[in-house]
C-alpha positions as CSV (number, residue, x, y, z in Angstrom):
1,M,-12.9,291.1,201.8
2,N,-10.8,290.5,204.7
3,S,-6.9,289.3,204.5
4,Y,-7.4,286.9,207.1
5,I,-4.1,284.2,206.6
6,S,-4.9,281.1,208.3
7,H,-1.6,280.5,209.6
8,I,-2.1,277.2,209.9
9,N,-2.4,276.8,206.0
10,F,-0.5,279.5,205.6
11,S,2.5,277.6,207.1
12,S,2.1,274.3,205.3
13,Q,2.1,276.1,202.1
14,I,5.9,277.6,203.2
15,T,6.4,274.0,203.9
16,L,5.1,273.0,200.0
17,M,6.9,275.9,198.2
18,R,10.9,275.1,199.7
19,K,10.2,271.6,199.2
20,N,8.6,272.1,194.9
21,G,9.7,275.2,194.0
22,I,7.9,278.3,193.8
23,K,5.0,278.3,191.8
24,E,2.3,280.5,192.1
25,G,-0.1,277.6,191.7
26,N,1.4,276.5,195.6
27,T,-0.4,279.2,197.4
28,S,-3.8,278.4,196.3
29,R,-5.1,277.2,200.1
30,T,-3.1,280.9,200.8
31,S,-4.9,284.4,201.0
32,G,-5.7,286.1,198.1
33,I,-3.2,288.7,198.7
34,Y,-0.6,286.7,199.0
35,R,-1.7,285.0,195.0
36,S,-1.8,288.7,193.9
37,C,1.6,290.0,194.9
38,F,2.9,287.0,193.4
39,S,1.9,287.0,190.2
40,Q,2.0,290.9,190.5
41,Y,5.1,292.1,191.9
42,Y,7.6,289.6,193.1
43,N,9.0,288.5,190.0
44,K,9.7,291.9,189.3
45,I,12.1,292.2,192.2
46,P,15.5,291.4,191.6
47,P,17.2,288.0,193.5
48,R,19.0,288.0,196.8
49,R,22.9,288.8,196.1
50,S,23.3,285.1,197.0
51,G,21.3,284.7,193.5
52,K,18.4,283.3,195.6
53,P,15.0,284.7,194.0
54,Y,13.7,287.4,196.7
55,I,10.7,285.2,197.7
56,T,12.5,283.0,199.3
57,H,13.2,286.0,202.0
58,I,9.4,286.8,202.8
59,L,9.4,282.7,203.4
60,D,12.3,283.0,205.6
61,M,10.8,285.9,207.8
62,L,7.1,284.2,207.8
63,D,9.0,280.9,208.8
64,F,10.6,282.7,212.1
65,C,7.4,284.3,212.7
66,L,5.1,281.1,212.6
67,K,7.6,279.4,214.7
68,D,7.6,282.5,217.2
69,G,4.0,282.1,217.5
70,I,3.2,285.5,216.2
71,I,-0.1,285.0,214.0
72,D,-1.5,288.1,213.6
73,P,-2.4,288.3,209.8
74,R,-1.9,292.4,210.0
75,V,1.6,291.2,211.1
76,L,1.9,288.4,208.3
77,N,0.9,290.4,205.5
78,G,3.3,292.9,206.5
79,I,5.9,290.4,205.6
80,I,4.6,289.7,202.3
81,L,4.4,293.4,201.3
82,H,6.6,295.0,203.4
83,D,9.2,295.3,200.4
84,V,6.2,295.7,197.0
85,V,6.2,299.7,197.3
86,E,9.8,300.0,197.5
87,E,11.1,297.9,194.6
88,C,8.3,297.7,192.2
89,L,5.8,301.0,192.6
90,Q,8.5,303.7,193.8
91,K,8.0,305.7,190.5
92,N,3.7,305.8,191.0
93,S,1.9,308.3,193.0
94,E,1.1,307.9,196.6
95,D,-2.1,307.6,195.4
96,E,-1.4,305.3,193.4
97,I,0.8,303.1,195.2
98,K,-2.4,303.1,198.0
99,T,-4.7,302.0,194.8
100,H,-2.3,298.5,194.0
101,L,-2.5,297.7,197.6
102,R,-6.1,297.7,198.2
103,E,-6.0,295.3,194.2
104,V,-4.5,293.2,196.6
105,R,-7.0,293.6,199.2
106,S,-4.7,295.2,201.4
107,N,-7.0,297.1,204.6
108,Q,-6.4,300.8,205.7
109,N,-4.5,300.2,208.7
110,E,-2.2,297.5,206.6
111,I,-1.6,299.8,204.0
112,D,-0.5,302.9,206.7
113,D,1.7,300.0,207.6
114,M,3.6,299.6,204.3
115,M,3.9,303.5,203.7
116,L,6.0,303.6,207.1
117,L,7.6,300.6,205.9
118,T,8.6,302.2,202.3
119,H,12.3,303.4,202.4
120,D,12.4,306.8,200.8
121,T,15.2,308.1,198.3
122,D,16.5,311.2,200.1
123,E,16.1,309.2,203.2
124,S,19.2,307.3,204.7
125,K,18.0,303.7,206.2
126,L,19.2,304.1,209.1
127,E,17.3,308.1,209.1
128,H,14.2,306.4,207.5
129,M,14.3,303.6,210.6
130,R,15.1,306.5,212.7
131,S,12.1,307.9,211.9
132,L,9.9,304.1,211.8
133,L,10.6,304.2,215.6
134,E,9.7,306.9,215.9
135,K,5.9,306.5,214.8
136,R,5.9,303.9,217.8
137,N,4.2,300.9,215.5
138,P,3.8,297.3,216.9
139,Y,3.5,295.5,213.3
140,V,5.4,297.4,211.6
141,V,8.1,296.9,214.7
142,I,7.2,293.3,214.1
143,V,7.6,293.6,210.3
144,K,11.0,295.6,210.4
145,S,12.6,293.2,213.4
146,Y,12.3,290.2,211.6
147,D,13.8,291.5,208.4
148,V,16.8,292.6,209.8
149,Y,16.7,289.4,211.2
150,Q,16.5,287.2,208.4
151,N,19.1,289.7,206.7
152,M,21.5,289.3,209.1
153,S,20.9,285.3,210.0
154,V,20.4,284.1,206.8
155,D,22.1,287.0,204.4
156,F,24.5,289.0,206.0
157,E,28.1,287.5,204.3
158,N,26.0,288.4,200.9
159,L,26.2,291.7,201.9
160,N,28.5,294.6,201.1
161,P,30.3,295.9,203.7
162,N,28.6,298.9,203.6
163,S,25.4,297.4,203.7
164,Q,27.1,294.8,206.8
165,E,27.6,297.6,208.4
166,I,24.0,299.4,208.0
167,K,22.3,296.3,209.3
168,R,24.7,296.2,211.8
169,E,23.0,299.6,212.9
170,Q,19.7,299.0,212.5
171,K,20.5,295.8,214.6
172,K,21.3,298.0,217.3
173,L,18.3,300.8,216.8
174,L,15.7,298.4,216.9
175,E,17.2,296.7,219.6
176,E,17.4,299.6,221.7
177,F,13.6,300.5,220.9
178,L,12.4,296.9,222.6
179,S,14.9,296.9,225.4
180,K,12.8,300.5,226.5
181,Q,8.9,299.2,225.8
182,R,7.0,297.2,228.7
183,P,5.1,294.0,227.0
184,S,2.5,295.7,226.9
185,F,3.2,297.5,223.6
186,F,2.5,294.4,222.0
187,S,-0.5,293.7,223.2
188,G,-3.0,294.0,220.5
189,I,-0.7,291.4,219.0
190,R,-2.5,287.8,218.0
191,V,-0.2,285.0,219.2
192,V,0.0,281.4,219.3
193,R,-2.0,280.5,223.3
194,N,1.1,280.5,225.9
195,S,3.3,282.2,223.8
196,S,6.7,284.1,225.2
197,P,6.5,288.1,225.2
198,I,6.4,289.4,221.9
199,R,9.0,291.6,222.9
200,N,11.1,289.0,224.4
201,I,11.0,287.2,221.7
202,L,12.2,290.4,219.5
203,L,15.4,290.6,221.3
204,G,16.0,287.0,221.1
205,R,16.0,287.2,217.6
206,L,18.3,290.1,217.5
207,Q,20.9,289.6,220.3
208,E,21.0,285.8,218.8
209,I,22.7,287.2,215.5
210,D,26.0,288.4,217.4
211,N,26.6,284.2,218.0
212,R,27.1,284.1,214.3
213,N,28.2,287.1,213.1
């Protein structure tokens, strides 16, 4: 079964979850991938430093992405799953991780994206960012951009000084990478009609952080 996400239903579900509380039942009209991940993995991930449940990080990222007009299912599913492997499955073998991801209806492209997004404990977070960008996967670049944007625009003051500095350096690497890309780099990504070029959207988000921090 394709893990397609109706962005209209998904957007309405984000609103409902923020209003009524985050419960598995609130996701009944969204994709199976979301429901499965919520029940299997999200409750295992520690709360944010702010004390908010981890799921608020995902909801914020989805909110930003959809408001920017990016509706590609592969991007949205990437946002949903981007921390699952690192936080919940890191003790498993690579084959076991891929089996878990297939169980939540990820297709092979999404599985490849998740493996790229997963930070290996043997490398620093900045080394991981450089390695990720070298792969030139546009879906992964979008997910990571919204990850860094959410961390720096919403959760930044709750990070310790070392983590804040790492986020600044990650942001800088993303900005340098994006500034060198042609708009065609993101040409395969689904967006709403008359949307701005994705490169400009992501750079705008990251540059907006400078006015906050």
